[in-house]
LOMAR-948904 format. One record per residue: residue number from 1; residue in one letter; x, y, z of N, C-alpha, C in turn. Coordinates in steps of 0.001 Angstrom, whole numbers, plus 500000, padded with zeros to 6 digits. Layout:
BEGIN
   num   residu      nxx      nyy      nzz     caxx     cayy     cazz      cxx      cyy      czz
   NUM        A        X        Y        Z        X        Y        Z        X        Y        Z
...
// end
This chain:
BEGIN
   num   residu      nxx      nyy      nzz     caxx     cayy     cazz      cxx      cyy      czz
     1        M   742287   874069   351894   740956   874783   352433   741753   874740   353700
     2        S   741538   875820   354274   742071   876409   356016   741004   876512   357036
     3        L   741031   876285   358215   740682   876510   358842   739732   877306   359548
     4        T   740281   878331   358795   739781   879861   359329   738732   879932   358028
     5        S   738704   879073   356898   737435   879688   356023   736993   877576   356069
     6        T   736696   877303   357761   736059   876406   357534   735394   876628   358878
     7        I   735884   876992   359893   734933   877030   361428   734953   879193   361542
     8        S   733870   879556   361860   733854   880458   362651   733396   880506   364304
     9        V   733504   881571   365210   733252   881500   366518   733146   883104   366596
    10        H   731823   883328   366545   731476   885061   367156   730227   884516   368397
    11        P   730088   885480   369222   729648   885724   370290   728138   885641   370198
    12        E   727939   886294   368989   726384   886174   368438   725646   885493   367625
    13        I   726671   884206   367337   725716   883432   366753   726200   881928   367007
    14        Q   725527   881651   367598   724982   880504   368687   725722   880187   370083
    15        D   725479   881428   370565   726061   881715   371838   727427   881664   371540
    16        G   728763   881945   370976   729966   881796   370487   730343   880418   370499
    17        A   729141   879746   369944   729433   878180   369921   730731   877888   368382
    18        P   731217   877504   368458   732562   877381   366891   731011   876745   365623
    19        V   730910   876924   364573   729852   877094   363617   730773   876561   362505
    20        F   730682   876282   361525   730963   875961   359817   730240   877295   359709
    21        S   731822   877844   358865   731753   879092   357945   730902   879867   357123
    22        G   729930   880714   357386   728490   880818   357087   727693   880298   357125
    23        T   727736   880031   357881   726136   879099   358641   726209   878991   359825
    24        R   724898   878537   360666   724560   878939   361903   724542   877584   362687
    25        V   725308   876293   361498   725869   874852   361921   726768   874330   362804
    26        R   726566   874247   363784   727247   873791   365137   728528   872563   364636
    27        V   729817   872933   365275   730846   871575   365151   730215   870338   365652
    28        E   729639   870907   366618   729223   869699   367326   728395   869232   366791
    29        T   727176   869508   366411   726419   868637   366098   726500   867946   364434
    30        F   727920   868117   364078   728420   867222   362794   728916   866363   363986
    31        Y   729509   866241   365067   730298   865225   365984   729217   864467   366492
    32        D   728080   864847   366351   727325   864116   367254   726779   863276   365703
    33        F   725923   864124   364750   725918   862766   364159   726290   862509   363201
    34        L   727954   861940   363532   728707   861278   363106   728611   859810   364298
    35        R   728881   860468   365555   728656   859614   366531   727777   858420   366356
    36        I   726607   858748   366036   725495   857989   366181   725116   857616   364350
    37        G   726267   857376   363500   726719   856571   362380   726233   857150   360985
    38        V   725085   858424   361265   725056   859250   359991   726507   859712   359214
    39        S   726500   859253   358358   727915   859730   356984   727764   860832   356643
    40        V   729123   861371   356450   729214   862511   355763   728636   863629   354663
    41        N   727856   862004   353930   727373   862235   352887   725700   862712   352902
    42        E   725382   862043   353815   724337   862195   354662   723946   863507   355528
    43        F   724893   863511   356525   724834   864763   356744   725352   866298   356107
    44        L   725603   866082   355262   725850   867313   353435   724664   867448   353241
    45        D   723860   866178   352899   722248   866259   352446   721378   866916   353508
    46        E   721867   866326   354830   720264   867706   355763   721198   869358   355684
    47        F   722660   869202   355644   722935   870360   355652   723345   871078   354419
    48        P   722907   871025   352722   723120   872001   352170   724001   872686   352048
    49        S   724352   873896   353364   724796   875147   353113   726081   874706   353344
    50        I   726887   873738   354098   728076   873564   354385   728965   872601   353029
    51        T   729741   872727   353072   730441   872638   351647   731028   871164   352157
    52        R   731381   870773   351321   732566   868794   351266   733813   869342   352102
    53        D   734337   870571   351910   735914   870932   352325   735700   870734   353353
    54        Q   734507   871772   354028   734498   872121   355038   734147   870506   356250
    55        A   733273   869926   355486   733066   868819   356234   734550   867690   356794
    56        L   734853   868219   355280   736024   866989   355722   737157   867679   356219
    57        E   737437   868710   356418   738561   869503   357254   738007   869205   358689
    58        V   736821   869148   359109   736247   868897   360434   735978   867603   360360
    59        Y   735595   866826   359761   736730   865287   360285   737884   864856   360397
    60        D   738443   865525   359821   739779   865394   360244   740325   865804   361552
    61        L   739531   867356   362043   739539   866921   363113   739354   866213   364522
    62        M   737829   865544   364052   737356   864851   364880   738314   863180   365004
    63        N   739085   862979   363771   739581   862051   363858   740822   862179   364936
    64        R   741172   863145   365020   742613   863871   365267   742040   863789   367361
    65        Q   740759   863565   367071   740548   863883   368732   739885   865470   369235
    66        V   740228   866475   368569   740220   867639   368841   738661   868397   368972
    67        T   738391   868697   369984   736609   868477   370501   736476   869905   370228
    68        P   734752   870006   370050   734581   871289   370056   734524   872488   370807
    69        D   735038   872341   372095   735941   873216   372962   737095   873299   372923
    70        Q   737974   872998   372151   739006   873192   372175   739241   873842   370447
    71        I   737945   873487   369730   738139   874569   368259   737444   875698   369040
    72        A   736881   875714   369688   736541   877255   370369   737668   877798   371093
    73        A   738551   877621   371940   739644   877923   372506   740548   878107   371594
    74        L   740597   877957   370444   741558   878615   368993   741493   879713   368801
    75        A   740037   879636   368918   739455   881347   368311   739939   882234   369466
    76        G   739895   882050   370635   741277   883583   371430   740206   883830   371772
    77        P   740590   885119   372941   739813   885330   373297   738687   886580   372358
    78        Q   737465   886827   372817   736517   887403   372341   736395   888778   372407
    79        S   736578   888994   373630   736570   890312   374120   736932   891737   372960
    80        N   737282   891456   372294   737366   892246   371143   736610   892956   369932
    81        I   735910   891880   369991   734379   892106   369233   733207   892641   369581
    82        Q   732780   893833   368667   731579   893895   369377   730514   894031   368431
    83        P   729161   893997   368910   728424   893745   368277   728253   893901   367187
    84        G   727885   893184   365918   727794   893373   364411   729071   893884   364108
    85        E   730365   893597   364503   731215   893523   363365   731394   892411   362645
    86        G   731033   891531   362448   731498   890425   361700   731735   888923   362467
    87        R   732831   888022   361346   733273   887130   361865   734206   886935   362968
    88        M   734561   886845   363716   735944   886249   364546   736069   884849   364255
    89        F   737203   884526   362867   737917   883069   362594   738824   882285   364086
    90        A   738332   881280   363633   739513   880459   364346   741062   880444   364082
    91        S   741750   880198   364382   743190   879824   363550   743961   878771   363954
    92        A   744376   878004   362997   744535   876865   362963   746267   876723   364018
// end
């Protein structure tokens, strides 16, 4: 699985915060859950729309100390997105 199928950033979805692709669940929410001791399995139970592969890819980013802000920066400038044009995906 690639980062482009794991995380998306779009100004009309969660105010442009990085989210798990195909959902409105912020990557930051996942980070917060892990910080308070929630396991990946428990997180997936709470958010069944997120796949295990997506969660593990973001877990790897967290272990490499990539912040949600850094993930958003990977998406680059979003000025070329017009409302209603779909998602813009982060690239690795």
